[in-house]
Phi, psi and omega in degrees: 000140179251126181243111178259117190240095170061040181282145179221149177208128178238150173238099187065236181272352183270122178269103185280318179226133188232100174054056181268131178225133173198166176235133177248121179281157178297138178076016180256141173259112184248128180260130175261104189249137179181159178294166178302135179085010186276344179113012183297306184297322178299322177295316180294325181291330173286325178296329186261009176075008176283331176233146176262128181298149171291322179217159175085181182208166180230130183233127175255101179046049176089357178256122181274147182290339176267315182280335183226046187305314181294317180298320177296315184297329178294335183268355188248140168246126187235127176243103175294169182301316173261104186300126182278072184247152179275100186295342182268010178256155168288143184309311182301313182295322180294314180294325178292323176298314180294318181298322178294317177300320185271357178076032181255159180265180180297329180295323179291327176297315182296317181297315184289322180294321178293318182294321185269003174069044182252000186302327183284346185238015185301334180251020175259154177285137185300326180297338181276348185283155171295163180297325178296320178288324174302319177294327175293322177294323173297322175297317177299320177306311182291339188249359189299328183266014178054059183288159178282328186237130177245124183243122187234129178256110181049060188297340183246016182296129177082000180274156177278170186304318182294317181293323179299314180298318180299314180294320177301313179299321178299316181295318179296322178294316180296323184293346178288340185239342186229161172277131183235131174237126178227145177255149177193161171245008181260115187296318179300332180297314180294313183301321188274339189244321194265146174282333190210151180229134171250118181262126178249136176219127181054037176083358181238153176281128177251347177196147182207104181189177172291151185302312183294327181289323175300317182294323179284311186287321183278330183290309175074318184275155171242147182225134177234128176259128182227133174231127181230156176233152182157193182235349186238076179277320185063024183088104180302312179304313181294327178291317181295323179298337181289351177296333173105002178263159175279099190238151167256121185238123178248112184262146178215157179090166178204172182077232188263005178220115184231141178238156176215143172251117185255121180246128181207172175239150178132170182275344186289137174265116185275357182299317177299323180292321179293318179299312181296323177297316179301319179299309184298324183273353179077021177285150171271120184266110180268330182209138173205104182212148178265128184260137180268138177299130185283159174295331175299319177293319177300316182298316180295318178303323188269339191237359182300126182082013188263029177259133182246001174091353181227104180268000000 
């Protein structure tokens, strides 16, 4: 378990991280989400012992990042946004070099290469690889010593859509056996990869929960999209208002096909009432669905204006 307790970090007059606290459980994939300049990278650098907090502390299963720095680093695999790989080396030689530094044997090289999908390029020069494969080499670098915790800073930055999906799948596979913390400003990355999301804005945590819980709790509103056809509407909006809830209704279309977006608050599901009304009035019901508030909307609500200039 990782316990982050009130860490802060400033660079001159810029407060990059301000009193951040959270706990990461073993075997959890946690996404650190925030706009550019929110403090994500600075937080990760403190987690990996590259930076010392001005205040607060970080403890890995009883080991502090300041008092037990070397022991903590042995348990961590870290992939910065720009992977620090030697492009003029062959992949196999590079992994062998890392394994020797870390005190690993040949079997660990084979295991890491297989896990990161590098077997097909082991005898190629790193400079000749695609960016997706270079990122895989960076992951292998972070994992060669079989760490308990993997920390990834923007792991899919600059990759094409196919490469992004490949790296996502790889992270999910790794997350079955290890604790993973990754930073990103890409919302789909969190939704597709993470068990939990911590949203940072201006160096402070503004939300910390599972993705689906954030959408429910932060959204608050319910939305129903309805499209009906027929000739006797009597005004679709006026008919829907008779259901009896305090609703905002936006109607569109005219003639024999009319749509409405119904926004309201409360626990009640209005879809059965709308369906029954359509039956009574003889409308043809083309669409009736409840829309979930997107993570993008939650993110915008929490982070607009949340850049501090130091990520």
